[in-house]
C-alpha positions as CSV (number, residue, x, y, z in Angstrom):
1,M,146.6,95.5,133.7
2,T,150.2,96.9,133.4
3,N,149.0,100.0,135.1
4,A,147.8,98.1,138.2
5,V,151.2,96.5,138.5
6,R,152.9,99.8,138.1
7,Q,150.6,101.4,140.8
8,A,151.3,98.5,143.1
9,E,155.0,99.0,142.8
10,H,154.7,102.7,143.2
11,H,152.6,102.4,146.5
12,F,155.0,99.7,147.8
13,A,158.0,102.0,147.2
14,K,156.2,104.7,149.1
15,G,155.6,102.4,152.0
16,H,151.8,102.1,151.4
17,T,151.5,98.4,151.6
18,G,147.7,98.4,151.9
19,Q,147.3,100.4,148.7
20,S,149.9,98.2,147.0
21,M,147.9,95.1,147.9
22,Q,144.7,96.7,146.6
23,Q,146.4,97.3,143.3
24,M,147.4,93.7,143.2
25,H,143.9,92.6,143.8
26,D,142.7,94.9,141.1
27,F,145.3,93.3,138.7
28,L,143.8,89.8,139.5
29,D,140.3,91.2,138.9
30,K,141.4,92.5,135.6
31,V,143.0,89.1,134.7
32,H,139.7,87.3,135.6
33,K,137.6,89.8,133.5
34,A,140.0,89.6,130.6
35,A,140.0,85.8,130.6
36,S,136.2,85.6,130.7
37,K,136.0,87.9,127.6
38,R,138.9,85.9,126.0
39,D,141.1,89.0,125.9
40,I,144.0,87.0,127.3
41,S,144.9,83.4,126.6
42,D,144.3,80.6,129.2
43,N,148.0,80.1,129.3
44,A,148.6,83.8,130.3
45,R,145.9,83.6,132.9
46,S,147.2,80.3,134.4
47,T,150.7,81.9,134.6
48,L,149.7,85.3,136.0
49,E,147.2,84.2,138.7
50,P,149.4,82.0,140.7
51,Q,152.3,84.4,140.5
52,M,150.2,87.3,141.8
53,D,148.5,85.0,144.4
54,A,152.0,84.0,145.7
55,L,153.1,87.7,145.8
56,L,149.9,88.6,147.7
57,Q,150.5,85.7,150.1
58,S,154.1,86.9,150.7
59,F,152.8,90.4,151.6
60,T,150.3,88.9,154.0
61,D,153.1,87.0,155.6
62,V,155.3,90.0,155.9
63,F,152.6,92.6,156.7
64,P,149.9,90.7,158.6
65,E,148.3,93.9,159.8
66,V,147.4,95.0,156.3
């Protein structure tokens, strides 16, 4: 999961917002899978999901064409 966040940051720094957003979606997918396997706590999932959703929404607001 950490790698997906690093990759999102890397792509954003290079101006590749679409790729950055894809990495954020990948992160959320990994959170969902980890939660279903009980690899992360419900508390971690309930903290991470809304934060990443909010970040994705802010990207959509700023970069509507992506």
